[in-house]
C-alpha positions as CSV (number, residue, x, y, z in Angstrom):
1,M,71.3,-27.9,53.4
2,R,71.8,-24.5,51.6
3,Q,71.6,-26.3,48.2
4,S,68.4,-28.0,49.2
5,R,66.8,-24.6,50.1
6,R,67.7,-23.2,46.7
7,E,66.1,-26.2,45.0
8,R,62.9,-25.7,46.9
9,I,62.8,-22.0,45.9
10,H,63.5,-22.9,42.3
11,R,60.7,-25.5,42.3
12,R,58.2,-23.0,43.8
13,N,59.1,-20.4,41.1
14,L,58.5,-23.0,38.4
15,A,55.1,-23.8,39.8
16,I,54.2,-20.1,39.8
17,I,55.3,-19.7,36.2
18,S,53.3,-22.8,35.1
19,L,50.2,-21.5,36.8
20,T,50.6,-18.1,35.1
21,L,51.0,-19.7,31.7
22,I,48.0,-22.0,32.2
23,G,45.9,-18.9,33.2
24,A,47.0,-16.9,30.1
25,A,46.2,-19.8,27.8
26,G,42.7,-20.0,29.3
27,V,42.0,-16.3,28.7
28,T,43.3,-16.5,25.2
29,Y,41.1,-19.5,24.4
30,A,38.0,-17.7,25.8
31,F,38.4,-14.7,23.6
32,W,39.7,-16.5,20.5
33,P,37.3,-15.8,17.4
34,R,35.3,-18.7,16.1
35,G,34.4,-19.3,12.5
36,N,30.6,-19.5,13.2
37,D,30.4,-16.0,14.5
38,A,29.8,-14.8,10.9
39,D,26.3,-16.2,11.1
40,E,25.5,-13.9,13.9
41,A,26.7,-10.7,12.3
42,G,23.4,-10.0,10.5
43,P,22.4,-10.2,6.8
44,A,25.1,-9.6,4.2
45,T,24.6,-7.0,1.5
46,V,23.4,-8.8,-1.7
47,L,24.5,-7.4,-5.1
48,D,22.2,-9.1,-7.6
49,I,23.6,-8.4,-11.0
50,D,20.7,-10.3,-12.7
51,A,18.0,-8.4,-10.8
52,P,15.6,-6.1,-12.8
53,S,15.8,-2.4,-12.5
54,G,13.5,-2.4,-9.5
55,A,15.9,-4.5,-7.3
56,A,17.1,-3.3,-4.0
57,P,19.3,-0.2,-4.1
58,A,23.0,-0.5,-3.6
59,G,23.9,-0.9,0.1
60,K,20.5,-2.3,1.1
61,S,19.8,-5.9,2.1
62,A,17.7,-7.8,-0.4
63,L,15.4,-10.5,0.9
64,A,13.6,-13.2,-1.1
65,N,10.0,-12.4,-2.1
66,D,8.6,-14.8,0.5
67,A,10.9,-13.8,3.3
68,P,9.2,-12.6,6.5
69,T,9.1,-8.9,7.0
70,N,7.6,-8.6,10.5
71,G,10.9,-9.2,12.3
72,S,9.9,-12.5,13.8
73,K,12.6,-14.4,11.9
74,Q,15.6,-13.1,10.1
75,A,15.7,-14.3,6.5
76,K,19.0,-16.0,5.6
77,A,20.9,-13.7,3.2
78,L,23.3,-14.6,0.5
79,S,26.9,-13.6,0.8
80,W,30.0,-13.7,-1.4
81,P,31.9,-17.0,-1.0
82,D,35.2,-15.3,-0.7
83,S,35.5,-11.8,0.8
84,K,38.7,-11.3,-1.2
85,S,37.0,-12.0,-4.5
86,A,36.2,-9.0,-6.7
87,K,32.5,-8.2,-6.6
88,P,30.6,-7.4,-9.9
89,K,29.9,-3.8,-10.6
90,L,26.4,-2.6,-10.1
91,D,26.2,-1.4,-13.6
92,T,26.7,-4.8,-15.1
93,P,23.9,-5.3,-17.7
94,P,21.2,-7.8,-16.7
95,K,21.0,-11.1,-18.4
96,A,18.2,-11.8,-20.9
97,A,15.2,-13.5,-19.2
98,S,15.1,-17.2,-19.7
99,Q,11.7,-17.8,-18.1
100,P,8.2,-16.6,-19.0
101,P,7.5,-12.9,-18.5
102,T,6.9,-11.7,-15.0
103,F,6.2,-8.4,-13.4
104,A,9.2,-6.3,-12.7
105,Q,10.2,-5.9,-9.1
106,S,9.4,-2.6,-7.6
107,R,10.6,0.2,-5.4
108,N,7.4,2.0,-6.0
109,P,5.4,2.8,-2.8
110,E,2.4,1.0,-4.3
111,A,4.3,-2.3,-4.4
112,E,5.7,-1.9,-0.8
113,K,2.4,-1.7,0.9
114,P,0.4,-4.9,1.6
115,P,-2.1,-6.1,-1.1
116,A,-5.4,-4.4,-1.0
117,P,-8.4,-6.4,0.1
118,P,-10.8,-7.6,-2.7
119,Q,-12.6,-4.6,-4.2
120,K,-16.2,-4.2,-2.9
121,E,-18.7,-3.1,-5.4
122,A,-21.3,-1.8,-3.0
123,P,-23.4,1.0,-4.7
124,L,-22.5,4.5,-3.8
125,G,-26.0,5.6,-3.1
126,N,-25.6,9.4,-3.0
127,E,-23.7,12.2,-4.7
128,G,-21.8,13.1,-1.6
129,A,-20.3,9.6,-1.1
130,S,-19.3,9.4,-4.7
131,Q,-17.6,12.8,-4.6
132,D,-15.8,11.9,-1.4
133,A,-14.5,8.7,-3.1
134,L,-13.3,10.7,-6.1
135,R,-11.6,13.3,-3.9
136,A,-9.8,10.4,-2.1
137,A,-8.7,9.1,-5.5
138,T,-7.4,12.5,-6.5
139,Q,-5.2,12.5,-3.4
140,L,-3.9,9.1,-4.4
141,M,-3.1,10.5,-7.9
142,Q,-1.3,13.4,-6.4
143,S,0.9,11.1,-4.2
144,G,1.8,9.1,-7.3
145,R,-0.3,6.0,-6.4
146,L,-2.0,5.9,-9.8
147,I,-2.9,2.2,-9.7
148,D,-4.8,2.6,-6.4
149,A,-6.4,5.7,-7.8
150,R,-7.6,3.9,-10.9
151,A,-9.1,1.1,-8.8
152,E,-11.0,3.6,-6.6
153,V,-12.3,5.7,-9.5
154,N,-13.3,2.5,-11.4
155,R,-15.4,1.5,-8.3
156,V,-17.2,4.9,-8.4
157,F,-17.8,4.5,-12.1
158,Q,-19.2,1.0,-11.8
159,S,-21.4,1.6,-8.8
160,A,-22.3,5.3,-8.5
161,R,-26.0,6.1,-9.1
162,S,-25.3,9.8,-9.7
163,P,-24.9,10.7,-13.5
164,A,-22.6,13.6,-12.5
165,A,-20.3,11.3,-10.4
166,R,-20.2,8.8,-13.3
167,A,-19.3,11.5,-15.7
168,D,-16.5,12.7,-13.4
169,A,-15.2,9.2,-12.9
170,R,-15.3,8.6,-16.7
171,R,-13.0,11.6,-17.3
172,M,-10.6,10.6,-14.6
173,L,-10.4,7.0,-15.7
174,Q,-9.7,7.9,-19.3
175,K,-6.8,10.1,-18.1
176,L,-5.5,7.4,-15.8
177,G,-5.9,4.8,-18.6
178,E,-3.8,6.9,-21.0
179,E,-1.1,7.2,-18.4
180,T,-1.0,3.7,-17.0
181,I,-2.1,1.5,-19.9
182,F,-1.7,3.2,-23.3
183,S,1.6,5.0,-22.7
184,R,5.1,3.5,-22.7
185,S,5.6,4.2,-19.0
186,F,5.2,1.2,-16.6
187,R,4.2,1.4,-13.0
188,D,5.1,-1.6,-10.8
189,A,2.4,-3.8,-9.3
190,D,-0.1,-2.9,-12.1
191,P,-2.3,-6.0,-12.6
192,L,-3.5,-4.8,-16.1
193,V,-0.2,-4.6,-17.9
194,E,3.1,-6.6,-18.0
195,I,6.6,-6.0,-19.1
196,Y,7.5,-8.8,-21.5
197,T,11.0,-9.7,-22.7
198,I,11.0,-10.8,-26.3
199,Q,12.5,-14.2,-26.9
200,S,14.2,-15.7,-29.9
201,G,11.5,-16.7,-32.4
202,D,8.8,-14.4,-31.0
203,N,6.5,-12.2,-33.1
204,L,3.9,-9.7,-32.1
205,V,1.0,-11.8,-33.3
206,N,1.9,-14.7,-31.0
207,I,2.7,-12.4,-28.1
208,G,-0.7,-10.8,-28.5
209,K,-2.4,-14.2,-28.4
210,Q,-0.6,-15.0,-25.1
211,F,-2.2,-12.0,-23.6
212,D,-5.6,-12.1,-25.4
213,V,-5.0,-8.8,-27.3
214,P,-4.4,-8.0,-30.9
215,Y,-0.9,-7.2,-31.9
216,E,-1.9,-3.8,-33.1
217,I,-2.3,-2.5,-29.5
218,I,1.2,-3.7,-28.7
219,E,2.5,-1.8,-31.7
220,S,0.6,1.3,-30.6
221,I,1.7,1.3,-27.0
222,N,5.4,0.6,-27.7
223,G,5.8,2.5,-30.9
224,I,7.2,-0.5,-32.7
225,T,6.4,-2.6,-35.8
226,P,6.4,-6.4,-36.2
227,T,9.7,-6.2,-38.2
228,R,11.6,-4.1,-35.7
229,I,11.8,-6.3,-32.6
230,R,14.8,-8.2,-31.2
231,P,15.4,-10.8,-28.6
232,G,16.0,-9.3,-25.2
233,Q,13.9,-6.2,-26.0
234,K,11.3,-5.3,-23.3
235,I,7.8,-4.3,-24.3
236,K,4.7,-3.3,-22.4
237,V,1.7,-5.6,-23.0
238,P,-1.9,-5.2,-21.7
239,R,-3.2,-8.3,-19.9
240,G,-6.4,-8.8,-21.9
241,P,-8.9,-9.2,-23.1
242,F,-10.6,-5.9,-23.8
243,H,-14.4,-5.8,-23.9
244,A,-16.9,-3.2,-25.1
245,R,-20.3,-2.1,-23.7
246,I,-22.6,-0.1,-26.0
247,S,-25.4,2.1,-24.7
248,L,-27.8,2.3,-27.7
249,S,-29.7,5.2,-26.1
250,E,-26.6,7.2,-25.5
251,F,-24.8,6.3,-28.7
252,R,-21.8,5.5,-26.7
253,M,-19.3,2.6,-26.6
254,D,-17.3,2.1,-23.4
255,V,-14.2,-0.1,-23.6
256,Y,-12.9,-2.0,-20.6
257,L,-9.7,-3.9,-20.0
258,N,-11.1,-6.8,-18.1
259,D,-13.5,-5.0,-15.8
260,T,-11.7,-1.6,-15.7
261,F,-13.1,1.2,-17.9
262,V,-10.4,2.7,-20.1
263,R,-11.9,4.5,-23.1
264,S,-15.2,5.8,-24.6
265,Y,-16.3,6.5,-28.1
266,A,-19.4,7.8,-30.0
267,V,-21.2,5.4,-32.2
268,G,-23.9,5.2,-34.8
269,I,-26.5,2.4,-34.5
270,G,-29.3,0.8,-36.5
271,R,-32.4,2.8,-37.5
272,D,-35.8,1.7,-36.3
273,N,-34.3,-0.3,-33.4
274,G,-32.3,-2.2,-35.9
275,T,-29.4,-3.1,-33.4
276,P,-30.4,-6.0,-31.1
277,S,-29.6,-5.9,-27.4
278,G,-27.6,-8.6,-25.8
279,K,-24.1,-10.1,-25.8
280,W,-21.9,-10.7,-28.7
281,V,-18.5,-12.4,-29.2
282,V,-15.9,-10.9,-31.6
283,R,-15.2,-13.2,-34.5
284,T,-13.5,-12.2,-37.8
285,R,-11.5,-9.0,-38.0
286,L,-10.7,-7.5,-41.4
287,R,-8.7,-4.5,-42.5
288,N,-9.7,-2.8,-45.8
289,P,-12.7,-5.2,-46.2
290,T,-14.7,-5.7,-49.4
291,Y,-18.4,-4.7,-48.9
292,Y,-21.0,-7.3,-49.8
293,P,-24.4,-5.5,-49.5
294,P,-27.3,-7.3,-47.7
295,A,-30.6,-7.5,-49.5
296,S,-31.9,-4.5,-47.5
297,S,-29.1,-2.2,-48.7
298,D,-29.6,0.5,-51.2
299,L,-26.3,-0.5,-52.7
300,K,-26.7,-3.5,-55.0
301,E,-23.1,-4.3,-56.0
302,V,-20.0,-5.5,-54.4
303,I,-17.7,-2.6,-53.5
304,R,-13.9,-3.0,-53.3
305,P,-11.9,-1.7,-50.4
306,E,-10.3,1.2,-52.3
307,D,-13.7,2.5,-53.6
308,P,-14.8,5.7,-51.7
309,R,-18.3,4.4,-51.8
310,N,-17.3,1.5,-49.5
311,P,-19.4,2.1,-46.3
312,L,-17.2,0.0,-44.0
313,G,-14.6,2.7,-43.6
314,G,-11.5,0.5,-43.6
315,Y,-12.2,-1.9,-40.8
316,W,-14.7,-4.7,-40.1
317,I,-15.2,-6.5,-36.7
318,A,-17.7,-9.3,-37.1
319,L,-20.0,-10.1,-34.2
320,E,-21.7,-13.4,-33.2
321,G,-24.7,-13.1,-30.9
322,V,-24.6,-15.4,-27.8
323,E,-27.1,-13.9,-25.3
324,G,-30.4,-12.0,-25.3
325,D,-31.9,-10.8,-28.5
326,T,-28.6,-11.3,-30.4
327,I,-28.9,-15.1,-30.5
328,G,-29.3,-16.2,-34.1
329,Q,-28.5,-12.8,-35.6
330,E,-26.1,-12.7,-38.5
331,G,-24.2,-10.1,-40.5
332,F,-23.8,-7.7,-37.6
333,G,-20.5,-6.0,-36.8
334,I,-18.6,-2.9,-35.9
335,H,-17.0,-0.8,-38.7
336,G,-16.0,2.6,-39.9
337,T,-18.0,4.7,-42.2
338,N,-17.8,7.0,-45.2
339,Q,-20.6,9.0,-43.7
340,P,-19.1,10.4,-40.4
341,E,-22.1,12.7,-39.9
342,T,-24.2,9.6,-39.1
343,V,-22.2,8.8,-36.0
344,G,-24.3,9.6,-32.9
345,K,-27.5,8.8,-34.8
346,S,-29.7,5.9,-35.7
347,A,-28.9,5.5,-39.4
348,S,-27.3,2.1,-40.2
349,L,-28.9,-1.1,-41.2
350,G,-28.1,-2.4,-37.7
351,C,-24.3,-2.4,-37.4
352,I,-22.3,-0.2,-35.2
353,R,-20.6,2.8,-37.0
354,M,-17.6,4.6,-35.8
355,L,-15.4,7.5,-36.9
356,A,-12.1,6.6,-38.7
357,D,-9.7,7.2,-35.8
358,D,-12.1,5.6,-33.3
359,I,-12.6,2.3,-35.2
360,R,-8.8,2.1,-35.7
361,D,-8.4,2.2,-31.9
362,V,-11.2,-0.3,-31.2
363,Y,-9.9,-2.7,-33.9
364,G,-6.6,-2.7,-32.1
365,M,-8.2,-3.6,-28.8
366,L,-10.9,-6.2,-29.5
367,A,-9.5,-9.7,-30.0
368,A,-11.1,-12.4,-32.1
369,N,-12.8,-15.2,-30.0
370,Q,-11.8,-13.5,-26.8
371,S,-13.4,-10.0,-26.6
372,T,-17.1,-9.5,-26.0
373,V,-19.5,-6.7,-26.9
374,T,-22.6,-6.0,-24.9
375,T,-25.4,-3.8,-26.4
376,T,-27.9,-2.3,-24.0
377,P,-31.0,-0.2,-24.7
């Protein structure tokens, strides 16, 4: 009887121990970590060793370009396949681009804000409105938003009716153009220029043709020559073409990159209304041209390029009339001059004359069969 009682006590203790073990196992199972919890830990930090210099800074999460940014959905981030694997150093040189040139990524404030709405060209009907717009553009410049400032000043220049406002806008645009287009510096999100990575077999002439600009402007901006380029080298290239508008009454040529004013030059024009008004297309471009005098010229002989009597001044840009009074006109062009005192006057046989440095600039911007020249009274 006594033994039977001990057996009952022993069985009861075994039952209590079994229940305790089962309870502990359940608690352990409930709190045991699962492999899928990593997906809920938030985006992993991405170290993109092939990213351009404008990629996300170290320690920041990088999202794809089309990832949502409003917080409605979390973009799936890349992560290293093995946390024990050694991660590349941030200073690993980027690989050479294997695709067509694209804009560099940006950490510039201009690139982080949403795209601006299409530019409205409503006329600025009074001096006050124009000056207000220019003051706003000045504030953009002071905050480093040069691309936005350039767009605003160009709007004033194109639509203001006030001569004073247009003169102010002209000066501001030339300054902005030198900084954003004609210098070696590159600002992200600039629609008028691109950073191009030179590929094996490239040359500046063909690169210029891709962007509808002469190779000379690429040389000038980057301080390079056609024989001193190498694969992988990055260069700044304007997204052409350039165009020119000439006011015959003001003896002025304004140059535009697409529809943005960038530079202005004094010109000489034809005497006795000898320069037709209308639209022209740039055709042949010649450096150090031979002069073949028309029948109306006082010169009756062919003049070689090295002859100081050559009136073309080192450059010739042939024009073909396509609209207005220019249709059917032949022999017209833009050139230099050996009579610089005639620039700003009506003294030529009908062609556009320019000073030596100015014609060199314009020759480097106007592309054959792409650029247009418009002459207005």
